[in-house]
TORVOZA-361848 format. One record per residue (C-alpha): residue number from 0; residue in one letter; y, x, z. Coordinates in Angstrom, 1 decimal, padded with zeros to 4 digits, m for minus. Last residue first. Example, Ala and Ser with C-alpha at 12.3 -4.5 7.8 and 13.67 -1.06 7.14 Angstrom:
BEGIN
NODE  seq  type       v       u       w
NODE    1     S  m001.1   013.7   007.1
NODE    0     A  m004.5   012.3   007.8
***
This chain:
BEGIN
NODE  seq  type       v       u       w
NODE  536     R   072.3   011.2   031.9
NODE  535     Q   073.6   011.2   034.7
NODE  534     Q   071.5   014.2   036.3
NODE  533     A   072.8   016.3   032.6
NODE  532     D   076.9   015.1   033.7
NODE  531     H   076.3   016.2   036.8
NODE  530     A   075.0   019.4   036.0
NODE  529     L   077.7   019.9   033.4
NODE  528     L   080.0   019.6   037.0
NODE  527     A   078.2   022.1   038.9
NODE  526     I   078.7   024.7   036.0
NODE  525     H   082.5   024.0   035.4
NODE  524     V   083.6   023.7   039.4
NODE  523     S   081.9   027.0   039.4
NODE  522     A   083.2   028.6   036.6
NODE  521     A   087.1   027.4   037.7
NODE  520     Q   086.4   028.6   041.2
NODE  519     E   085.2   032.2   039.4
NODE  518     F   087.9   032.2   037.4
NODE  517     D   091.1   032.0   039.7
NODE  516     D   093.4   028.9   037.9
NODE  515     L   091.3   026.4   039.0
NODE  514     D   092.5   027.0   042.4
NODE  513     V   089.5   025.2   044.7
NODE  512     G   090.2   022.7   047.3
NODE  511     L   087.5   019.4   045.6
NODE  510     R   090.5   017.0   046.4
NODE  509     G   093.2   019.6   046.0
NODE  508     Q   092.9   021.0   043.1
NODE  507     I   092.0   017.5   041.6
NODE  506     A   095.4   016.4   042.3
NODE  505     E   097.0   019.4   040.8
NODE  504     L   095.1   019.0   038.0
NODE  503     R   096.7   015.7   037.7
NODE  502     R   100.2   016.5   038.7
NODE  501     Y   100.4   019.3   035.3
NODE  500     L   098.9   016.8   033.2
NODE  499     A   101.5   014.1   033.7
NODE  498     P   104.2   017.3   033.2
NODE  497     R   102.6   017.8   030.3
NODE  496     S   102.9   014.2   028.4
NODE  495     V   099.8   012.3   028.9
NODE  494     H   097.5   011.2   025.6
NODE  493     H   094.8   012.2   027.3
NODE  492     L   092.9   014.0   024.2
NODE  491     Q   096.7   016.2   023.9
NODE  490     A   097.4   016.2   027.4
NODE  489     T   093.9   018.1   027.3
NODE  488     R   094.9   020.4   023.9
NODE  487     S   098.2   021.4   025.7
NODE  486     K   096.5   022.1   029.0
NODE  485     N   093.7   024.7   027.8
NODE  484     R   091.9   025.2   030.1
NODE  483     G   088.8   026.7   028.2
NODE  482     T   088.8   022.9   026.8
NODE  481     A   085.6   022.3   027.7
NODE  480     L   087.5   023.0   030.7
NODE  479     Y   090.5   020.8   030.3
NODE  478     T   088.3   018.6   029.4
NODE  477     R   085.7   017.5   032.2
NODE  476     L   088.1   017.7   034.9
NODE  475     V   090.4   015.0   032.8
NODE  474     G   087.3   012.5   032.3
NODE  473     L   086.7   013.4   036.6
NODE  472     L   090.5   012.8   037.5
NODE  471     E   090.4   008.9   035.7
NODE  470     P   087.5   008.3   037.0
NODE  469     D   090.1   007.2   040.6
NODE  468     A   088.1   006.2   043.1
NODE  467     D   087.5   009.3   044.5
NODE  466     C   084.1   009.9   047.1
NODE  465     L   082.6   011.8   043.0
NODE  464     L   085.8   013.9   043.5
NODE  463     G   086.1   015.3   046.5
NODE  462     D   082.1   016.0   046.2
NODE  461     L   082.3   017.7   043.2
NODE  460     E   081.4   021.0   044.6
NODE  459     R   079.2   019.6   047.1
NODE  458     E   077.1   017.3   044.6
NODE  457     A   076.9   019.6   041.7
NODE  456     F   075.0   022.2   044.7
NODE  455     S   072.9   019.8   046.0
NODE  454     Q   072.0   018.8   042.8
NODE  453     V   070.8   022.4   041.6
NODE  452     H   069.1   022.9   045.3
NODE  451     P   067.4   020.0   044.1
NODE  450     D   066.2   021.3   040.7
NODE  449     D   066.6   018.2   038.1
NODE  448     R   069.2   019.4   036.0
NODE  447     L   068.0   023.0   035.6
NODE  446     L   066.9   023.1   031.4
NODE  445     R   070.1   021.0   031.3
NODE  444     V   072.0   024.2   033.0
NODE  443     L   070.4   026.7   030.9
NODE  442     G   072.0   024.7   027.6
NODE  441     R   074.9   024.8   028.8
NODE  440     L   075.7   027.9   029.6
NODE  439     H   074.9   028.3   025.8
NODE  438     V   074.3   025.4   023.9
NODE  437     D   074.9   027.6   020.5
NODE  436     K   071.8   030.1   021.0
NODE  435     L   069.3   026.9   021.5
NODE  434     R   070.5   025.5   017.6
NODE  433     V   073.1   023.1   016.4
NODE  432     V   073.9   022.3   012.6
NODE  431     A   076.5   020.4   011.8
NODE  430     P   079.1   022.6   013.7
NODE  429     L   080.5   021.1   017.1
NODE  428     D   084.2   020.6   017.1
NODE  427     L   084.2   019.8   021.0
NODE  426     A   086.3   016.7   022.1
NODE  425     T   082.5   014.6   023.0
NODE  424     A   082.6   016.5   025.3
NODE  423     S   079.1   018.2   025.5
NODE  422     D   076.3   016.0   027.1
NODE  421     A   075.0   014.5   024.1
NODE  420     V   075.0   017.9   022.9
NODE  419     A   072.4   018.9   025.8
NODE  418     D   070.2   016.0   024.8
NODE  417     A   070.4   017.9   020.9
NODE  416     V   069.2   021.4   022.1
NODE  415     H   066.3   020.0   024.3
NODE  414     R   064.8   018.0   021.7
NODE  413     A   065.1   020.7   019.2
NODE  412     E   062.3   022.4   021.8
NODE  411     R   060.6   019.8   022.2
NODE  410     L   059.9   019.7   018.8
NODE  409     G   059.5   023.5   018.5
NODE  408     A   057.0   023.3   021.5
NODE  407     P   055.5   020.8   019.7
NODE  406     V   055.0   022.7   016.2
NODE  405     D   053.2   025.8   017.6
NODE  404     D   050.6   024.8   017.3
NODE  403     W   051.0   023.7   013.3
NODE  402     A   051.4   027.1   013.1
NODE  401     T   054.3   027.9   009.9
NODE  400     R   057.0   027.6   012.5
NODE  399     P   061.3   026.8   012.2
NODE  398     D   063.3   027.7   015.2
NODE  397     A   064.6   024.2   016.5
NODE  396     A   067.3   022.3   015.1
NODE  395     A   070.1   019.7   016.8
NODE  394     V   071.3   017.9   013.5
NODE  393     V   074.8   017.1   014.7
NODE  392     T   077.0   013.7   013.7
NODE  391     A   080.3   014.0   014.0
NODE  390     P   081.5   013.8   009.9
NODE  389     A   080.4   010.1   010.6
NODE  388     G   080.6   008.6   007.1
NODE  387     T   076.3   008.3   007.1
NODE  386     E   075.5   009.6   004.2
NODE  385     T   078.1   012.9   003.8
NODE  384     R   076.7   013.7   007.9
NODE  383     L   074.1   013.3   006.4
NODE  382     R   074.2   015.3   003.3
NODE  381     A   076.4   018.2   005.7
NODE  380     A   072.3   017.8   008.0
NODE  379     F   070.0   018.1   005.4
NODE  378     H   072.4   020.9   003.1
NODE  377     A   071.8   023.5   007.0
NODE  376     T   068.4   022.4   006.9
NODE  375     L   067.7   023.2   003.9
NODE  374     Q   069.5   026.5   003.7
NODE  373     A   067.7   027.3   006.9
NODE  372     A   064.4   026.6   005.8
NODE  371     H   065.2   028.5   002.9
NODE  370     Q   061.6   027.5   000.2
NODE  369     D   058.7   030.2  m000.5
NODE  368     R   056.7   028.2   002.4
NODE  367     P   056.7   024.8   001.5
NODE  366     L   058.6   022.9   003.6
NODE  365     S   057.3   020.6   006.2
NODE  364     L   059.9   019.2   007.5
NODE  363     L   060.0   016.6   011.2
NODE  362     V   062.4   014.6   011.9
NODE  361     A   063.7   012.9   015.5
NODE  360     T   065.8   010.4   016.2
NODE  359     A   067.4   009.8   019.7
NODE  358     D   069.0   007.0   022.1
NODE  357     G   066.2   008.1   024.7
NODE  356     A   063.1   007.9   023.4
NODE  355     L   062.3   008.9   020.4
NODE  354     E   062.7   007.5   017.0
NODE  353     A   061.1   008.8   014.2
NODE  352     V   061.5   010.5   010.7
NODE  351     L   058.7   012.1   009.3
NODE  350     G   058.5   014.7   006.5
NODE  349     P   058.7   015.6   002.8
NODE  348     L   062.3   016.4   001.0
NODE  347     G   063.3   014.9  m001.6
NODE  346     L   066.9   015.6  m001.0
NODE  345     L   067.3   011.7  m002.0
NODE  344     R   064.3   010.4   000.0
NODE  343     L   065.2   013.0   003.3
NODE  342     V   068.6   011.5   003.4
NODE  341     R   066.6   008.3   003.2
NODE  340     G   064.8   008.8   006.3
NODE  339     L   067.8   009.9   007.6
NODE  338     P   069.9   006.9   007.1
NODE  337     A   067.5   004.7   008.9
NODE  336     P   066.4   006.2   011.7
NODE  335     D   069.2   005.6   013.4
NODE  334     A   071.3   008.4   015.4
NODE  333     G   072.1   008.4   019.0
NODE  332     P   070.8   012.4   019.3
NODE  331     V   069.8   013.8   015.7
NODE  330     V   066.2   016.3   016.6
NODE  329     L   065.2   018.9   013.7
NODE  328     P   061.3   020.5   014.0
NODE  327     V   061.6   022.6   011.0
NODE  326     F   057.4   023.3   009.6
NODE  325     T   057.0   026.2   007.1
NODE  324     R   054.0   024.7   005.3
NODE  323     R   050.8   026.6   004.1
NODE  322     N   048.6   022.9   004.5
NODE  321     V   050.1   020.5   006.6
NODE  320     P   051.4   018.3   004.3
NODE  319     L   052.4   015.5   006.1
NODE  318     G   050.6   012.1   004.1
NODE  317     A   050.0   010.2   007.3
NODE  316     A   045.9   011.4   006.6
NODE  315     R   047.8   014.9   006.9
NODE  314     A   049.4   013.9   010.4
NODE  313     R   046.2   012.4   011.9
NODE  312     P   044.3   014.5   010.4
NODE  311     L   046.5   017.4   012.7
NODE  310     L   046.5   015.3   015.6
NODE  309     Q   043.8   016.5   017.2
NODE  308     R   045.0   020.6   016.9
NODE  307     A   048.5   019.8   018.7
NODE  306     P   046.5   018.8   021.9
NODE  305     V   047.8   015.1   023.1
NODE  304     V   049.8   014.9   026.0
NODE  303     G   052.3   017.2   024.1
NODE  302     S   054.6   014.9   025.1
NODE  301     V   056.6   016.0   021.8
NODE  300     L   053.5   015.2   019.5
NODE  299     D   052.5   012.1   021.1
NODE  298     T   055.9   010.9   020.2
NODE  297     L   056.3   012.4   016.7
NODE  296     L   052.7   011.5   016.2
NODE  295     S   053.7   007.2   017.2
NODE  294     Q   056.9   006.9   016.2
NODE  293     A   055.4   008.2   012.2
NODE  292     S   053.0   005.5   012.7
NODE  291     Q   055.8   003.0   014.2
NODE  290     E   058.0   003.6   010.6
NODE  289     E   055.4   003.1   008.5
NODE  288     W   054.4   000.2   010.5
NODE  287     T   057.5  m000.7   009.7
NODE  286     P   060.0  m001.2   012.7
NODE  285     A   061.2  m004.4   014.1
NODE  284     A   063.2  m006.1   012.3
NODE  283     G   061.3  m009.7   011.8
NODE  282     G   057.2  m008.6   012.8
NODE  281     L   056.6  m012.8   011.6
NODE  280     M   055.9  m011.6   007.8
NODE  279     R   054.1  m008.7   009.3
NODE  278     H   051.8  m009.8   011.3
NODE  277     L   050.8  m013.0   009.9
NODE  276     V   049.2  m009.7   007.0
NODE  275     L   047.7  m008.9   010.4
NODE  274     A   046.1  m011.5   011.0
NODE  273     E   044.9  m012.9   007.5
NODE  272     A   043.4  m009.0   006.9
NODE  271     A   041.0  m009.3   010.4
NODE  270     R   040.0  m012.6   009.1
NODE  269     D   038.8  m011.0   006.1
NODE  268     A   037.6  m008.4   007.6
NODE  267     L   035.2  m009.4   009.7
NODE  266     L   034.1  m012.1   006.9
NODE  265     R   033.6  m009.2   005.2
NODE  264     G   031.5  m007.8   008.2
NODE  263     T   029.7  m010.3   008.0
NODE  262     A   028.7  m010.4   004.6
NODE  261     T   028.4  m006.8   005.8
NODE  260     D   025.7  m007.1   008.2
NODE  259     G   026.1  m005.2   010.9
NODE  258     R   026.9  m001.5   011.2
NODE  257     Y   030.9  m000.9   010.0
NODE  256     G   031.3   002.6   008.9
NODE  255     C   035.0   002.5   008.6
NODE  254     L   036.5  m001.2   008.6
NODE  253     L   039.4  m000.8   006.3
NODE  252     L   042.6  m002.6   006.3
NODE  251     G   044.9  m002.2   003.1
NODE  250     G   048.4  m002.5   001.8
NODE  249     W   051.9  m003.5  m000.1
NODE  248     R   050.3  m005.9  m002.8
NODE  247     E   052.5  m008.6  m003.6
NODE  246     G   051.2  m012.3  m004.8
NODE  245     R   053.0  m014.0  m001.8
NODE  244     G   051.0  m012.1   000.7
NODE  243     G   049.5  m008.8   000.8
NODE  242     L   046.8  m006.8   002.6
NODE  241     E   043.1  m006.1   001.0
NODE  240     A   040.5  m005.7   002.2
NODE  239     H   037.6  m003.3   002.4
NODE  238     I   034.1  m002.6   004.2
NODE  237     W   032.4   000.7   004.6
NODE  236     G   029.3   000.1   006.1
NODE  235     D   027.6   002.6   003.2
NODE  234     E   030.2   004.7   001.1
NODE  233     A   029.9   005.0  m002.0
NODE  232     G   031.9   002.0  m003.1
NODE  231     A   035.2   004.1  m005.0
NODE  230     G   037.7   002.9  m003.1
NODE  229     A   035.2   004.2   000.0
NODE  228     Q   034.6   007.2  m001.8
NODE  227     R   038.1   007.8  m002.8
NODE  226     A   040.2   006.8   001.0
NODE  225     V   036.9   009.1   002.1
NODE  224     R   037.4   011.8   000.7
NODE  223     E   041.5   012.4   001.2
NODE  222     W   040.5   011.6   004.7
NODE  221     D   038.2   014.2   005.4
NODE  220     R   039.6   014.8   008.8
NODE  219     L   040.7   011.0   009.2
NODE  218     V   037.7   010.0   009.7
NODE  217     D   036.2   011.7   012.3
NODE  216     D   038.8   011.7   014.2
NODE  215     V   038.7   007.7   014.3
NODE  214     A   034.7   008.0   015.3
NODE  213     P   036.3   011.0   018.1
NODE  212     R   039.4   008.5   019.4
NODE  211     E   036.8   004.9   020.0
NODE  210     G   038.6   003.1   017.9
NODE  209     A   041.8   001.9   015.9
NODE  208     T   043.9   003.8   013.4
NODE  207     A   047.9   002.9   012.0
NODE  206     L   049.9   003.5   008.9
NODE  205     V   047.4   006.2   006.9
NODE  204     R   048.7   006.8   003.7
NODE  203     H   046.8   005.2   001.0
NODE  202     A   049.0   005.5  m001.3
NODE  201     L   048.7   001.4  m001.2
NODE  200     N   049.6   001.2   002.2
NODE  199     T   046.7   002.1   005.1
NODE  198     V   045.5   000.6   008.4
NODE  197     V   042.9   002.3   009.7
NODE  196     V   039.4   000.4   012.1
NODE  195     P   036.6   002.9   013.8
NODE  194     C   033.8   000.6   014.6
NODE  193     G   032.0  m001.5   016.7
NODE  192     S   033.6  m004.3   014.3
NODE  191     H   034.6  m007.0   018.1
NODE  190     Q   036.3  m003.8   019.7
NODE  189     A   038.5  m002.6   016.5
NODE  188     I   039.6  m005.5   015.7
NODE  187     E   041.0  m005.7   019.7
NODE  186     D   042.4  m002.6   019.5
NODE  185     L   043.8  m003.5   015.9
NODE  184     L   045.9  m006.6   017.2
NODE  183     R   047.0  m003.9   020.5
NODE  182     H   048.3  m001.4   017.9
NODE  181     L   050.3  m004.2   015.8
NODE  180     P   052.1  m004.9   019.0
NODE  179     A   051.7  m008.1   020.8
NODE  178     G   054.2  m010.2   020.7
NODE  177     A   052.7  m012.9   022.9
NODE  176     T   052.3  m015.4   019.7
NODE  175     I   050.0  m012.4   017.4
NODE  174     L   047.8  m011.8   020.5
NODE  173     A   046.7  m015.4   020.8
NODE  172     T   046.4  m015.7   017.4
NODE  171     L   044.1  m012.1   016.5
NODE  170     A   042.0  m013.6   019.8
NODE  169     T   041.2  m017.5   018.0
NODE  168     R   040.8  m015.5   014.9
NODE  167     V   038.5  m013.4   016.4
NODE  166     T   036.0  m015.7   017.5
NODE  165     E   036.5  m017.5   014.9
NODE  164     S   035.1  m015.1   013.2
NODE  163     L   032.3  m014.1   015.2
NODE  162     S   031.0  m018.0   015.7
NODE  161     V   031.4  m018.0   011.7
NODE  160     A   029.4  m014.4   011.1
NODE  159     A   026.3  m016.4   014.6
NODE  158     F   026.2  m019.5   012.3
NODE  157     K   025.3  m017.7   008.7
NODE  156     R   023.1  m015.6   010.8
NODE  155     R   021.5  m018.7   013.1
NODE  154     V   020.9  m019.9   009.0
NODE  153     L   020.4  m017.2   007.1
NODE  152     R   017.1  m016.7   009.8
NODE  151     S   016.0  m020.2   009.7
NODE  150     Q   015.7  m020.1   006.2
NODE  149     V   013.7  m016.6   006.4
NODE  148     E   011.2  m018.4   009.2
NODE  147     E   011.2  m021.0   006.9
NODE  146     T   010.0  m019.9   003.7
NODE  145     L   008.2  m017.6   004.8
NODE  144     E   005.4  m020.1   006.1
NODE  143     A   006.3  m022.4   003.2
NODE  142     F   004.3  m019.8   001.1
NODE  141     P   001.0  m020.2   002.4
NODE  140     F  m000.4  m017.0   003.1
NODE  139     P  m002.6  m014.8   000.6
NODE  138     R  m003.6  m010.9   001.3
NODE  137     H  m002.4  m008.5  m001.8
NODE  136     L   001.3  m009.5  m001.4
NODE  135     V   003.0  m007.7  m004.7
NODE  134     I   006.2  m007.3  m004.5
NODE  133     M   008.6  m006.9  m007.5
NODE  132     P   012.3  m005.5  m006.9
NODE  131     L   014.2  m006.4  m009.8
NODE  130     G   015.6  m003.2  m012.1
NODE  129     C   015.7  m004.0  m015.8
NODE  128     R   012.8  m002.2  m016.7
NODE  127     E   010.9  m001.6  m013.8
NODE  126     A   010.4  m005.8  m013.9
NODE  125     A   009.1  m005.8  m017.1
NODE  124     R   006.8  m003.2  m016.4
NODE  123     R   005.8  m005.2  m013.7
NODE  122     M   005.5  m008.2  m015.6
NODE  121     A   003.8  m006.8  m018.9
NODE  120     E   001.3  m004.8  m015.7
NODE  119     P   000.3  m008.2  m013.9
NODE  118     P  m000.5  m006.6  m010.0
NODE  117     A  m004.5  m007.1  m009.4
NODE  116     P  m006.3  m010.4  m008.7
NODE  115     F  m003.1  m012.8  m010.5
NODE  114     A  m004.8  m016.1  m011.1
NODE  113     R  m007.4  m015.7  m009.0
NODE  112     G  m005.1  m014.2  m006.1
NODE  111     L  m002.5  m012.3  m005.2
NODE  110     G   001.2  m013.7  m004.2
NODE  109     L   004.1  m012.5  m006.0
NODE  108     V   006.7  m012.2  m004.4
NODE  107     V   010.4  m011.8  m007.2
NODE  106     A   013.2  m010.4  m006.2
NODE  105     A   017.3  m011.0  m005.6
NODE  104     A   017.9  m013.2  m008.8
NODE  103     E   020.4  m012.3  m010.7
NODE  102     A   019.5  m015.6  m013.0
NODE  101     R   019.0  m012.8  m016.3
NODE  100     H   016.9  m010.6  m013.9
NODE   99     L   014.8  m013.8  m013.0
NODE   98     S   014.7  m014.4  m016.6
NODE   97     Q   013.4  m011.1  m017.9
NODE   96     I   010.7  m011.4  m015.3
NODE   95     Y   009.6  m014.9  m017.3
NODE   94     E   010.2  m013.2  m019.8
NODE   93     A   007.7  m010.2  m019.4
NODE   92     Q   004.8  m012.7  m018.3
NODE   91     K   005.4  m015.5  m021.2
NODE   90     A   004.6  m012.2  m024.0
NODE   89     E   002.1  m011.5  m021.8
NODE   88     D   000.4  m014.1  m021.4
NODE   87     G  m003.1  m014.4  m019.7
NODE   86     A  m001.7  m016.0  m016.9
NODE   85     L   001.9  m017.0  m016.8
NODE   84     L   001.1  m020.8  m015.4
NODE   83     V  m000.3  m020.0  m011.7
NODE   82     G   002.3  m017.3  m011.6
NODE   81     T   001.4  m017.2  m007.6
NODE   80     T   005.2  m017.7  m006.7
NODE   79     L   007.7  m016.6  m004.1
NODE   78     V   012.0  m015.7  m005.9
NODE   77     M   013.3  m014.5  m003.5
NODE   76     E   017.0  m015.9  m005.1
NODE   75     G   020.2  m014.1  m005.0
NODE   74     G   021.6  m015.5  m007.8
NODE   73     T   022.1  m019.3  m008.7
NODE   72     L   018.9  m019.8  m009.7
NODE   71     M   017.4  m023.9  m011.4
NODE   70     V   017.8  m021.4  m015.6
NODE   69     G   015.8  m018.9  m013.7
NODE   68     V   012.5  m020.9  m013.2
NODE   67     D   011.8  m021.3  m016.8
NODE   66     A   007.7  m021.1  m016.2
NODE   65     A   008.2  m023.3  m013.3
NODE   64     E   005.9  m021.9  m011.2
NODE   63     A   008.3  m021.5  m007.9
NODE   62     V   009.3  m020.7  m004.5
NODE   61     H   013.1  m020.6  m003.1
NODE   60     V   014.1  m018.4  m000.9
NODE   59     W   018.0  m017.8  m000.2
NODE   58     R   020.4  m015.7   000.2
NODE   57     V   018.5  m012.2  m000.3
NODE   56     P   021.1  m009.5  m000.7
NODE   55     R   019.8  m006.7  m002.5
NODE   54     D   018.8  m003.9  m000.2
NODE   53     L   014.9  m003.6  m002.3
NODE   52     Q   016.8  m001.6  m005.7
NODE   51     G   015.5   001.5  m005.1
NODE   50     A   011.9  m000.2  m005.4
NODE   49     G   012.6  m001.6  m008.3
NODE   48     A   008.1  m002.4  m009.2
NODE   47     V   005.1  m002.1  m007.5
NODE   46     V   006.2  m003.0  m003.9
NODE   45     E   002.7  m003.8  m002.0
NODE   44     P   003.3  m006.7   000.4
NODE   43     E   000.1  m006.9   003.1
NODE   42     G   000.4  m010.8   003.3
NODE   41     A   000.5  m009.6   007.6
NODE   40     L   003.2  m008.1   006.8
NODE   39     V   005.2  m010.6   005.9
NODE   38     R   004.8  m013.1   008.1
NODE   37     E   006.8  m010.2   010.8
NODE   36     L   009.6  m009.7   008.9
NODE   35     T   009.4  m005.6   007.5
NODE   34     L   009.3  m007.6   004.1
NODE   33     V   012.2  m009.7   004.2
NODE   32     Q   014.5  m006.7   005.6
NODE   31     R   013.9  m004.6   003.0
NODE   30     V   014.3  m008.1   000.2
NODE   29     S   018.2  m007.9   002.2
NODE   28     L   018.7  m010.0   004.7
NODE   27     A   022.0  m012.1   004.3
NODE   26     P   025.7  m013.9   005.8
NODE   25     E   027.5  m015.4   003.6
NODE   24     S   030.2  m014.2   001.9
NODE   23     S   030.5  m015.7  m001.9
NODE   22     A   030.1  m018.9  m000.1
NODE   21     F   032.5  m018.9   002.1
NODE   20     S   035.5  m018.6  m000.3
NODE   19     A   038.3  m016.3   001.2
NODE   18     S   041.7  m018.3   002.0
NODE   17     S   044.7  m016.1   002.3
NODE   16     T   042.7  m014.1   000.1
NODE   15     F   041.8  m010.5   001.0
NODE   14     S   039.9  m008.5  m001.5
NODE   13     V   036.5  m007.6  m000.6
NODE   12     T   034.1  m004.1  m000.2
NODE   11     S   030.9  m002.7   000.1
NODE   10     A   030.0   000.0   000.2
NODE    9     T   026.4   001.9  m000.3
NODE    8     S   024.3   004.6   001.3
NODE    7     R   020.1   003.6   000.6
NODE    6     S   017.9   002.8   003.0
NODE    5     E   014.2   003.4   003.6
NODE    4     P   011.6   004.0   001.2
NODE    3     I   009.3   000.7   001.8
NODE    2     T   005.6   002.5   001.5
NODE    1     T   002.8   001.1  m001.0
NODE    0     M  m000.1  m000.5  m000.1
***
């Protein structure tokens, strides 16, 4: 008796529509699974043709002795016959197999007996030519038992699939109603599917993922091959659903390596796609999925919670070039991500843009090694000022990095520079690109702002003004020290006369008990003020 071959890798794809036809995604058993049923094994089945097609789905089981049974089929049936009307006529036997093939039958099962004591060679050859699985049963048994067994299993699978579909639909609808973010919906989908879930745009760039982290990393590590083969139908259990609405397609959802019934996986993918389309439509002014993807990646890089090496597959799958590149970390304080993204596109610079916590936007440029990073950064900053119409816009830049593992430190350095710039007096004229060496004492004070000794020092030095009810004096002091104790410039910026400024400075010195003409005392007050401002931010 021929051994039933192992399953071969195949891929399944399904296009999303708002009202998926249930008939096309009805849960089915494969021919291979039917042959493993206890009642079938009792009949001693032998695969005599089409052994490579045993993973065909069996949608129904049909018992028929008619020679023209093919006209009664709709596709996916396993036909059971004794061949009593075909005995002695090889032409009829071959035509019988060809009619089943034309009707897209799943397989034919021939019970050996008086009509055919041995597998008929004409039928076997015809089945082998057209790739139709042909199984013979060496021990006869009532076909009704097999029909009953398979039909009951199909009904149970259909019910289970519909139940799962409705459970997922209900859960996702509840999350959308509650205003849950995209990643929460994907976590729910991954929990029900038991496999990694990936959302992409039309260019197959990864926008979001969910599932067990090691499994997701395995998928993203070779994402280009995975996306190409899944789209071409060359992977087992990779189920794709298109995302779109109103006649426009804008992305896709992929269940990566789904191990359940394929048709059930299709239903699950359809329900998930419906929910994601609805979530996007109701998103309103929320960040786009592309923006959320970049934000998640850059936030993880800045935080350092996840090692940079583990984030490399995500960056590559998001479309960021990472091989033999120069990475330039930038942070723009108080900037909206939209104009930064426009400038990147206008200049043709590859990179990611994302808003960070604390009113700042990060940009990670990925440049070819032969391009001049400093010049391109200056060009970006100048174009940004033009695009935003804000000549005071400042780009905080870290030194370029050629190793991906150094990118998190670079982003933190740029963030530190941006925070130091934000703490500075607005009266100062800053260059378009500011680096660590440009923030001097202000940068050092900001690094130490959380030290209790520094906090105590700032409180002690400024106590006379911090307790004062007049906040204008503190502002005058800040401007006076930031301008290098330039009285004319300070009076101009505060729109007061020189005599009025002198009176304010005298009041400040009296409250603090210092002489601001003394360099050391003025420096001490200046450091305390920098620390105070950094702590307040």
